[in-house]
N, C-alpha and C positions, 0 to 999 in steps of 0.2 A: 455340551457332552456332545461325546458319541453316539450313546445313547436315543434317540430318537426313530418314535414309535410311524411306523405305516400301516394304512388298513389291511387288515388279515385280510386272508382268502380263503377262497370255499363257505363264508357263511359264519368263520369262527366268528364270536362275538368278543375278542381279543385281540391288540394292537401286535403285530410284528416287533421285537426289535433286534436292536445290531451292537451291541452293543463292541463288539470287536470286529470292528471293520476290516483290520489290514488283512489280507492274502502272507498265507508264513512261506509260500513258495520265492515270493518278491525277499524275502530275507534269508531264505538260502544259499539263491542266487550273491545274494554279498557278503555271507558267511564263506562261499569258494574262493570270492575274489579277496580276500585279507586272508587266506590261509594258501592265498597260491605267493601274495608276498612276501607272507610269512616265510615262504619256503628257500623262494631267491635270496629271500637275505640273509637265513643261514647257510643257507648253501657258497655264497659271496664267505658270509664269516669266518667257514668251513676250510674252506678256499685258501684266506690269507692268515689265517689262525695257523695251516699247515706249512704256510710259505714262510713263515716269520720265527715258526720252528724251524726249520730244517737246519741238520750241523752243517751240510756240503752250504748252505749258501755265502761261506767267505769262502769256498773253491773259486764259488764263480764271479765272484762280488768283489774280494775283496776288499782292501781300505774302506769301504763304502757302506758292507753290509751290515760296520756297527749303525750309522747314521743312518740306514732305511730302517734299520728295526728302530731307533726310539723314533725315528719321524712314523710312521704306521704304529705303531705297540697299542696307541689307543685305544685305534680303530675298531678291532674284532668288538672291543667292551660294549663301543655304541652301537654297533651293527645288532648288537646281543640287546640292547635297551630296548633297538627299531624294530628286534624279533618279538620282541616279550608285546612289545605297545599292538604289535600284529593282533598277535596271540589271545592279549586280555582284553581288543575290540570285538574278535572271532568272537568270543566266549561270548559275549556282553550279546553281541545281535543271535546268538546258535541261542542265546535263554530267554529274549523274546520271542523270537520263531515260537519255539517249545511254546511258553505261558500263552500265547497266541495262540495256538492248538486246543491247550487244557483249553481254557478260556470259553471259545468258542463250543468244544466237544459239552466240555460243562453249562452254559448256559442255553446252549437249543437244547438240551436233555430236562435241563426244567422247564423252560418253554414248550416242550412238546406234550409236557405232561399236562402245565397246566392250562395248555390249548386245549386237550382230549376234557380239562375235565369240565374247562366251560362248553363243552357242544355235549355232552349227558345233561349238565345240571345248570343250564343260562342260569337261572333266577342266585347264582350263586358270586353272577360276575361282580353285580353294581355293590355300591353300599361298606361300609367301615368295616375292613379285614374281608372284604371280597377281594374274587380272586381276579378282577384288571390293577386291585392296589396292589397283590402282593407281586404280581410279575412285574408291577413297573415300579414295585422298593428291589428286586431280584433285578433288575434293569440296573438302577441308578449304581445301586452294587457292583455290577459287574464291568459299568462304567467310569467307576473311580479306581478299580483295580489295574482294569487295562492303563488308563493316566499313569497310574505307579506305575506297572511296570514301564511304562514307555518314559518314563524321566529316569527311570532308573539305569534303562538301555541307552539313553539319552548323555546323561553324564555318564556312566563309564568308556564312551566312544571319543566325549569331547577329552576328556581324562588321558587319555590314548594320544588323540588330537595333539595336546598341548605336549608332549615326549616328543611326538613324530615332530614335533618344529623346532625343539632344542637340541634334538637329535642334528635336524640339517643346518642350522646353526653354527653347532663343534665345528660337522663336516664343509662346512661351507668356509673356514680359515682356510689359505692361505697356503700352506703348507700339504695341504689332500688335493690343489683344484686339477691335477690332473686325476685323481678319482674323481670330479665329482659326477659326472656322467652315471657312471655308473650308480654313485650312492645318493643322487635326487631320485635317480627312476628308481631305487626302491621306496624311498623314503617321500612321494610324494601326498598331498592334499587327500585325506581318505571323501571331503567332497569329491576327487574325478574320480572315483568307484563308478559311478554308474547312478543311476535313475534309480534303484533300490535303493540308497538312506534318503529319499523325497522326503519322504515321513518319517526318517529322524530330525528332517534338515531345522525346524522349528527348536525340535528337542536342542540341538546341536549350541545352537548359537541362543538360544534360551539361559541354556547353565553359563556361554563364556563369559553376554551381559549382564549377570547375575554377577562375575564375580568380579567384572568391571563398576558395578554400581558398589560392591562391598567395598571397592578402594578407593572410589568416590566418593565415601561413606568413612573412610579409614575404620575398618571395619578391624579387628583383633585376622592376622593374616593372613590378612588381603595381598595382592602383588602389588610389588614395587614399581616405582614410577619409571626406571627402566622399560618393565613387563608390561604396564598399561599401555605406555608408550606403541611397541609393537603389537601389541593388541586391539590396541582402535586400526591403525593403520591395516590392519590382515582382515581383521571384520567388515571392514567396509569395502575391503580391494575383492572380498567373498561375496558377500548376502546385500552390498550396494545397491542391487537391483533387484531385492526382494520386494515386495511393498511389504509385507506384514514385518518383514525388520526392524524396517523405522519405525510402525509402530510400540516394540518393544525400546530401538535401539535410542531411539527421539527424547527422549527425558535423561538419559545419560549423556546423550552430547552434549545437554544444552550447561550440563555440570561441568565438562571439563575445562571451557576456560578458565574459574573456578577453582579449577584441582589444576592445574598450570601455576596457576597464580603462587597457588599455597604453596607449592615446592621447585618451584624455575623461578619464579619472576628476582628480574636481578636491580640492582642498586637504582637505576633510573624510575623503575618501574615499569621497565619489556621484557618482551621475551625473550630465550636466545632463540639465533635463530634456526636450531632442530623445531623447535616448538612454532618459532611462527611459519614454520613450512609446514609442519600439524595438523595448525589451524587453518593456514588456507585451503589445505586436500582437504578437510571436515566444514568449512564451507562451503565447496567448488560442490562437495557432497550433501549437502543441507540445500543446497540451490537446486541440483538437478533434481532433488525427492519433493522438493516441494511444487517446482513447474510441474513432476508426470504427479499430482495430488496423492501424495504418500505421507503427508505431513498435516490434512483437513483438520484433525481431529487432535494436535497436538497443543496451540496457542490455551485455546478452554481451560482444561483440566491445569497447567503453567503459569507457576507465581512465583514469587519474591527472587532470587539471584540466578532460576532455571530461566525468570522473561532477560534479567539480562546478558545470561552466557547466550542464548542464541539470537539477543544484539550484535554480540561480541563474533558470533560464527559468520550472522549475518555479513558485515562490515568483511568481514577475513575472504571471503568471496570477491570485492573489490566491487562489483558490477551487480548494481540493481535489474538489470537487464536480464542477468540469466534466470531469474526466476519469473520471466515469459510474462502474459499478459493473461492468465489462467486460474489454476488455481494456484501456482507461487503468486499471483499479485496478491490472490487472498488472503495466505500467507502472508502477505509485507506488510498487508493492513491492519489484517487481524492485532499483531504485532503492534506496531505501532501506534491503533487506540487502544492495546492494554496499557503496553508503557507509560500511553500522556497519562492515565489516572492513576493515578499515584496513591492517592487515599482507598480507593476504593477496591481495585485490582492488584497492589502492589506493597501488599507487607513488607518491607525493605524497610531494615536497620540497619543497611551501613550508610559511607559518607555519602552527601546529596553529587556529590559531582561524578561519582559511578553512574549512578542515576543518570544525570540530565547526558554524560557519554554513551550512555543504553540509547534513551530519548534518540540524538543526534545522529543513531551510526542508524538511526529505523527510518527516520526519517529522510535522510539522503538515501538512503538504498531506495523509497518509495518514490522518489524524486527522478533516480534515476528509472526504475521504470513505470511512472507515469500513469498508466492501470490503478495500477498500485493506491498512489497518492485520490486517484480516482476514487477511487472501492473506498479509499478508510474516511473519505470528506462525504462520499452516500451510504453509508451504509447507519445503524442501527443507532451509532456513540459517534455517528459523524457532527451533527452539532454542538455534542458534549466534546470533542478531539478539538474542535475549532474555536472553541471556546474557551480552552482551560490555554489554547497557544497563544493567543492575544492575552488573553488575561495574565498568564504566567511570565510573557514578554515587554506586559509594560512598571515601565519602576512605580514602587508606592514612598511615601513615608508617613512615619508612624509619628502624629500626635502625643510627646508625653507627659503626662502635669494637665492642673486646672488649673483655675484662679487666674494667681498671679505673677506663676513660673508655666513657662512649657518648654520643651525643649522636641527639635524636629532628625527624625533620625532615620535615614533614607534608606530604607533596607534594599533598594537596589531588586530587580527583579526577578520572580519565584522562579522560575524555567535560567539559569544560565546556559545558554543554548547562543550560538549566535545566529542573530536576527535571519543573517541570510540565510542561513538553513531552512528555519522556518519563511518565509519569504519564496524561496525555492521552491519548497514540497508544495504552498501554497498556489503555487503559477503553474507547478505539474499537472496539477487537478484543471486548471482552464482548457475547456474544448476549444480543440485544434479546428474544428471542422464547422462547415452547419450545421448546426442540430436537425437532427430526424427522428424517426419513427424508433430507431436501435435502439436493442438495450444499453450499449453506451449513451445515448443521446441523452437519455432519461436518468442513470448516475450522473450524468455533466451538469444537469440540470437543477439533482437534488442537492449533488454536490454544494452548487453555487446559491443554490435559496441556502442551503445551513450555513453555508462563510456572512453569506450578508445579516443571515439574520442573528451569528453571533458577534459582526460586527455590529447591530444594531444594540447590541443588548451591553456590550462592551461601552459604547460612546456613555453609557449612563449608569459601569458598575459603580457601587460605593461598597465596598465589603467594608464599612465602618464597621462596630458596633458599639454596645454602652458603655464599653470599658477602656475602646480606642480610636482614634480617628488617625482614618489614614486620605493620606490623599493619593489620586492615581494619575500620575504621569502622561506623555503623550506614546502614544508606539514610536517604534523605533522607525524609521524612513524608508526603511530595504519594507519592512514588511507594510505600512500603507502604501509604497507603492505596489504593492501587489494589489492590495485594495485596487486601491484606484484600476489598477488592469485589469477588474472584477466589474467593475464601475463603466468601464470601456467596453470589452465586451458583452457585454449583456443589457445595455441600454434600450433594447427592445424588453426582456421581460419587468426593465424596472420603469418602461414607459409604461407599462399597464399596470403594473403595481401602484404611480402614480395617480391613477386614476379613483381613487374612491372605491378604494379595495379596504376591505375588511376581514378579507380571507389570505390562508395559503397556502401551497402546493403545484407539484411537480405534476402532468397531467399533459398529452394530445390535442394537438387546435385542429379540429374539425372542419374550420375553416381554411385553413390553410391547403396545398396543392403539400400534397405526398405526410399531411398528419401529420408533425415532428414536435416534437416535446417541447414544453416552453414550463417556463414558472412565474407562479404570483406572492410577491410576500404586502404583509398591509402596508398601506401607506405612509402607518404612522413607524415600520419595520422601513421602510424605506426611506423615512426623510431621517431618520435617525444616521442608516449608511451612511447616507449622502456629507451626512455634520461629521460622520469620520472623516473619509475619504477628501472631504474639501475644508480642513483645519486650517490648513495652511494659507493664506491670500496666493498662490500661482497657484495651487491646485485646485484651489477656489475658482479662479476666472479660468483657468484654462478648460475645467471642466464643465463650463459653464458657458465657453466656447462652443467646445467641441457638443454638446445636446444639442445647444441651436443646431450646428450644420445637421446633424440626424434630424430634423424637424425638417430643416428644407428635403434632403436626399429622401422624405418621407410623404414629402409631399410629391416627390419626383417620384416617386414608387406609386402612389395613389393613379396619378394623371394618366402612369403609360401602362398599370396593370386596372384599371379598373374597382369600384365600389370593392371588390372583394378584397382587395388589396390596400384597401385605405385604412391606417392604424393612426392617421394623424391626429388624431384628438387625445391618443395617447401621450404620443409624443410634447403636444401643445401641454397639459398637464406636469412630464417632466420638468419641459422649460422653466414652465412657474412655479413646481417646486421647489427646482433647482432653486431660481430665485430666490425664494422665502427661506432657503435653508440661512443664503450668503445672507442677508437682511436679516438673522435673527443671530448672523455672530457678534458677540461684541471682545472688537478688535481695539486695540490699542490706537493712537491716531498715525504713526508711523507707519502700523497692517493697513490701517484703511487704505491709506493711499496708495501703497504694494495692490491692493485687492483691487479697489478703483479702474489703479493703470495695466490690471492684467487684462480684466474683463475687455476693459476698452481695447486693449491691445488686442487682443482674441476679433469681435464683434469686425475691426478694420481690417485683421486680417481676410474676416471672409467675404468683407468688402471689396476690395481689394484685388480681390481672388485666392487667397491661398489656400482657401477649407476650398470645398466640393470637389475638385479635381481628383486630389492624389495628398491629405493632409500628410504633414509626417511629425513626428513628435520635438516637441520642444522642449530645451532648455531645463528639465525638472519638472518638466509637465508635458507628462506618458500621454497619446494619443491627441495633445493637441497640435497649436502650426504656428510657428513662429515669421512664414513669410519673410517680408525683408525686416524684419524688426532688430536692430540688435541688445540684448541683455550686456547691464552692467551692472556687476557688485549681488548677482541675482536677482537683481530688483526688475521687472519689463519695464523699458522705456517709451513713452509715447513715440512716433516719429512726424507726430503733426503736434505743431505750438495753438497755443490759443489764437481763437480767430472769431470773426463774425460766422454767421447763420447756425445750423444745429452741427456738422460737422467739427466746425472749430470747439461747437458746447463740447462736444465730443471726446474731445482732448484734452477738456481745459483743466487740470491738478493746479491751478494757483490757488483755490479755494482747499483745498487739500487735508493741509493740515488741520482745520480746523472742523469738517467735516464730521460727519459719524457713518454710518455702514446705508441707510436708507438715501445717499444726496447721489449713491447710482441713481437708485430712481428718477432724479432730477436733473440728472444730466442723460440720461438715454430717456428719450420720447417710447415711451413700450407700447404703443399706439403705432407710430414710426418701425419700431424695430419688427412687430406685427407683421407687418407690410412687405418690410423687407425679405424675409423672411421665405413667407410664402410667394412674391415674385418670384427671390429666385430658384426656388423648389420649380418652379412653374419655367421657370427660360432652361434650366436643365431639360427640364422630360422633354425640349422639342415642344412643346406643344401652345407655347408659348414663341408669335412672333416680336420679335422687337429691332428690328434691321429699321423699320421709318418712324422710328420713337430714340429721333439725335441725343445724346446725354443722360441716356436712362440707364446702357450700359457701356460700361468700360473699353477702349474700343482692345486694350490689350490684355487685358484680360478678361475680357468677356462677362463681366461681374454687376448685376445691378449695382448702379450709386446711388447714393442720396442726393439730392437738389431740385431746383425748379422746375425740371424739366419732369421729374420722376411726378412731383407733385400735382403738375399739371394733367401728365399723362393717368395718375389713377385716379383719377373725380370722373376721368371719361371713361374707360374699361376697368370695373372693378367690375362688376358686374360677370366678364366673358364667361363660359360656361368653359368646362377644361378635363379632358380624360378621352377615352376610346374610341373611336368612330365607328357609329353602327353600319356598317356596311348597307344598308335598307334606306335607311332615313338619309345619310352624310349626317349626321349630330352626334355629339357626344351620348354616348352607350345613357341606358337611365339610373341615377343614382349617381353624377360625376358632380361636383362642386364647383361654384365659383371660385376666381380668385381671392372674391369679398368673404364667402363662407370659409376661407383658410385660416383668412389673416382672423378673421372674428375670433376662430376657431382660440389661439393665444389670447385677445384680447380677453376673452370669457375667461382663460384658466389662467388670468391674472387677474383677473377681478375688472379688467381695464373696463370706460364706456367712454364712444367718445364727446 
């Protein structure tokens, strides 16, 4: 409301109101401009009418005179309509200016009188019916009169503008081409008249938006479809850069896709090219407005078909990057989050494929943007979003019947969306840089924690109720692969979480340079997450080998960086937790063989030199390494056959067909494994010189190997202190650990004792 109170001057105990805020002089200038346009048009109309009616035309034009008259005879009538439109607009603005003058004068008189009375009798100011209440009531009424006058003027100007547009359209006919310059100069848009119409701008497009809204709702007398398309194009071109315009236009734009379907959809379900071009224009305008922050308030009140329409506009833009990294990315994140919550936020009774298509479109745009994916998964609804994507993509089988007769009905996934779309969305939220103390790192860590927690919940999800029994199938391979990538990308955070954690959250690390953000999940959540990403034998063995290599790298970093960068206990716990998950799998005999071979193979690669320098992805095992190993029929095969000694037993698979998963512990001496992992990390750090110890390091790959030489050396050098050297003493800094201590960390994590 414009009746805003301001402190009064001179000690008067009443405020001062200004319910008629505009300057009438500005609108007088507008009237003058409109009248000048009317005069110009009338001059052209009279001249052309005189020319067409000149009886001497035949004398100087000959046989062409009739054709000339036939061609131009409609023009005077069109120019008459144009002049009438300018006259109508001028009259409306003139009337508004006069109402401004009258309203200002009338209210000023009332306000002055009440101010004078309050000054002479202050006791009458407060209380029910007092002068303050009377003045506020008068100001409120005056503000209402101002709004009514402005709306009336704006509506009349909008009607005149529509009339001008219709004339301009008629004059654009090719037969008038030689006259276009003159006519279009006389019939330009009213918004080109200058800043004087600035105050009526809102009213102009609000009236036009209302006409569009009426058309979207199929109101009686609404604009026909052709006029709607023209109006949409014209309004976006004229007002698209005005932030307030989008507050009113955004909800209407969301209805446009459905409106076009209703009137234009082809038999194959597509829209004709003209509509596709209109959708593309609206999509790009939506991206531009969202990136400028003009749509910040649109998603919250939008539901149902409006959300579906916004998703189609986003898709029509064709590139989520157009939304940018700021407000536009948040717009995509909010749209994706709200679309994913079908039951709570999307009261939609249409076909499910329409809903699935809209969610897929939002996910795709957020994936292209990247920042939007991170914002969506880290926001207040991020955990629920990740949970619904996982649960919605898994197939479900319902058992119907009881006692003697049962029937399984495969219901399939709840969301019929390409799993690659969901996987791409999840992958897009993974931090592509080393975490820091910036907001993007905090959001990335929160997104990762939400994905880990959602995955943990999914691993034990049971949607059964008292009447129906449901069996949840596995996640699609591409989605599980994305979750596997989270395990690799956030192994440091999972290592912390494996260390008997009972809390979760995202916090800055004050004990690390730069105070970077990281996350901690509960140990139970971490174990459940690992259980899901290691659900097939190859990924189980591959991830286990990856984590063991990470422990060796942690030893190297601790020795080089000192005690303040020693995170080896956490990684030791993650190694043990990973082993625990593998041990707890209930696999078939064939799967047990695969898991054993996969684990053996990755460990062999580490010992032979494939891990530690620049491990690459193995076939089907992201983040693992194949080294010199070959694959056959999708199963990792050992390169060394059965033989004597620990290495021979390491690859002995003659008993695998009958083995249980616990045979991995029998095949691999965990005590020796701990020593190998610690020694490799110490050697890679450059602080452990093995040059005079032949047989311990492979001469070609420079990796620690197991054998009698290693066993003998370990017995004599296990307590070597390792760490940065104190320049004053020449000894490792206080808090540095011995090689034996690192090895014992892993043994303790496994619960092993030599």
